[in-house]
N, C-alpha and C positions, 0 to 999 in steps of 0.2 A: 620224298613221299607225297604222294599224288592220293588226294580224297573222289573216292564216287559216290553221290549220295541217290537214294532212291526213295522218292516220296509218292505216296499213294494218295489219292483221292477218289472217296465216294460219299454217296447219300449219307446225311447224318443218322438215318433211321438202320441204316447198315454198317454200322460203325467196325464191327466185328468182322467183315469181308475183309477189311484194310488190314487188319492183322495177319488173317489168313493167307493174304496176297505175299504180306512181308515173310510170313514163313515160308513160304512156297520159294521167295526169292531167296532167303536165305540156301536152303536146301541146294540151289541151281548153282549160287556164286561161290559157296564156301570152300575156301581154297581150290579154285579150279582156274584154270591159266585161260584169260582172254587175252587176245593179242598178244601173246607172248609174256606176259605179266600176272603173276598170281595174285589172286584177291583174297582178302583177310577181313572179315567181319570185326567193325571197331564199336558198333554199339547201337541199340535202338533209339530212336531219338523220341518217341512218344508222341503226343498229341502236338502236331504244329499249326499253325494259324492257316486259315482259309476261309472259304467265302461262307456267307451264312448259310445253313441248311446243308452244309458239306462237313465230314471229317477229313482229315488227313494226319497220317502218321510216316515215319520213315526211319530208315536206317542206313547207315554208313559204312562202306568198305575202301580198304586202304591197299595201296600197290607202289611199287618201287620204280621211278623212272630211270631209266639207263642213260647215262649224259653220255 
């Protein structure tokens, strides 16, 4: 099982935009086939550490790698 993490960094004054981006990413990737692998949403990471003056949030998707 592999993990794909997508983080979104925006200026702190526009923190709501980061969640809008994450929502759009969810709609684009959930149960979609990318490189012959289906991505599944694992969860929202919430607020992540970043530089002063910025806001960061992330989400994780999993997929199975064929051995």
